[in-house]
N, C-alpha and C positions, 0 to 999 in steps of 0.2 A: 678765642680758641674754642669756646663752648659752642658758637655759632658755626664754626667749621665742622665739629664733632657732629652737630645736629644735621647739618646740610648732608654729611657723609652717610648718616643714619637714613635719611629721607631718600637719598639716591639709592642706597642698597635696598631699602624697602619697596622703591618704586620698581627695580630691577626684578627683585623677587616676584612681585605682583605681575610684572610683564611677563616673566618666563612661565609663570604659573598659568596665565591666560593662553599664551602660545601653546604650551604643553595640552592643555585641556582642549583647544580647538584641534590639534593635531590628533589626538586620541579620539575625539568626536568623529572627525573627518574619516580617520582609519576605520573606526567602528562602522560607520554608515557604509563605507565601500565595502567593507567585509561582509556586513549583513546582506547588501544587494548581491554580492557574489555568492553567498550561500545560498539564497532564495533562487537564483540563477542555477546553481548545480542542483537543489533539490527539484526544481521544474524539470530538469534535464533528465534526471534519474527517474522521474515519475513518468514523464514521456516516453522513455525507453522502457518502462515496465509495461505502460499501457499500449503502446504499440507492438510490443512482444505478443500481446493477445489479440489486439485488434490491429492488422496492419493498416498503414496510413492511407494506403490505396482505395480502401473501403469506406473513406469518410472524406467530408470536405470541411468539417468543423474542427475547431480546437477543443479537444476533449477536456483539457486543463480549466476551461472557462465555461464549460457546459457541464455544470454539476447540480447535485441535489443533496441536500442534508437529510439524512435518514434517522429517525429516532432508534434508541436501543432495541434489539430484537432478539428474542430467543431463537429464532430459525438462523439468524446471522452469527449468533454466538456473541453478539457485541453488548456491553455494558453500558457504553457511552455512545452519543451520537457519531455518526459515521458519514463519510462522502462517497457518493456514486458518480461515476464518471460516464458521461453520454456520448456515443458517437452517432453521426447523422450524416446523410447524404442527400443533397437536394431537399432539406428540410425535412427528410422522412428518417425516421428511427431505424438504426442499424443494429446497434449494441449497447450493452451497458457493462461497465466493470464496478463490481461490488466488494467492498471489505466484508470479509468473513473470518471468524475465529473458530478452530477446532479446540475445545476446551479440555479434550480428553487424550491429549498427547502424553507420550510416556514421561516426559519431563516438563510438562505444563501447556499452556496456550502455544497453538501454532496459528501464526497470522498468515491469512492468505488474500490475494486478489483472485476474483473469479470472474472471467469474461462470459457474458452470454448474449448470444444473437437473439435479435426481436422474435425469431420463431421459436426460442427456448432451447436451441442448441448451445452447447458449450463452445465458446471459442477458445478456452484453455484455461488453467488454473495455474498460478504460481505462489510459492512459499516466499513469504517477504520477511519473516522473523520466526525464529524458534529455538529451542534448547535442547533439540533432541541429540542422543548419543552419537558422537563422531565415530564413523565407521560401520554404524547401524542404521539408526533412525535419520541421519543426514542424507539419505539416499533419496530424500524427497527434493534436494537441491537439483537444478538442471544441470549443474557443473559436476555433479556426483554421479548422476544416473538419468535415465530417460524415463523412468517410472512416472512422473507427474505429466507427461505427455499422452499417458493412457486416457485422460479425460477429455482429450479433444474430439471434438463432434458427437459426445454422448448427450443423452437428453432424458428426460423422466420416462419416455417412451422406449428408448434404446440405450440400455437395457431397461426392461420393466422395473419399476420403483421396487418391487419385492426383492429384485436382483442386486440392489446397491448395496452390496456388501463384498467384503474380500472373500476369496474362494475358500479359505479355512471356514468361513462362517456359511458356506452355502450360495456365494454370490458370485459375481462376474469379474471382480478385479482382483489382479495380483497382489500378494503381499510381497514384501521385500525378505531376502533371505535373512534370517535370524531377528527379523522385526516384523510384528504383526500389529502390534498397538498403534503405532504410528500410522500406517496406512489406513488401518480401520477407523481411526479418528477423522482423517482426512476425507475418507469417502462419505462418511456420515455428514461431515461439515458441507461438502459439496452438494450432496443430495439436498440437504436443509435449505441451501442457498437457492438450488433450482425451485424448490417449493415456495421459497419467499418471493422469487421472480414471477413464478405462475400466479400467484396471490395478488401481486402489487404491480404487474407489468404496465398498465394503463397510467398509474400515478407516476412511475419511475420516468416515463417519458413525456410527461405534461411540460 
């Protein structure tokens, strides 16, 4: 009788162990496939953002693979290292997309992607993260207004560096109705990013 009970206990223990192993394997497989899917989705979103600034027809390389890590920079507003993505065609530099932070937003940091062609002309600017007030400061989003497109084609020469301000401060850039602090912060951050590019252009494309 005791041997029968021992056998049942052993069988039960083995089954529990087997189920736990199978369960662990299933979780591991599911987690791995989920991680791969998340990475694929992140790359897709990144490419969409990069190509929104630098059209694919202007390059023949994969920007997600042609990157450089940048040290924290006061001009970029970055407190940690950041990534820059490079566009090339026939091996020649076309443009770079930089991470920048406008630290003086109304409700905190405004995170930007700034695309700059090799000649120093802005390809465009996109806001990727912010906490600005809905209905006021969130006009910096492309789905809310076209304000951010006002940077397209600008450079430190056009307008001149001293005109890189919102109109209320005597500059050339529009502010948004009911919101001046947010556009003021972004104009300053984009200007500083252009200054950073001007100082580090050769290194950015090494």
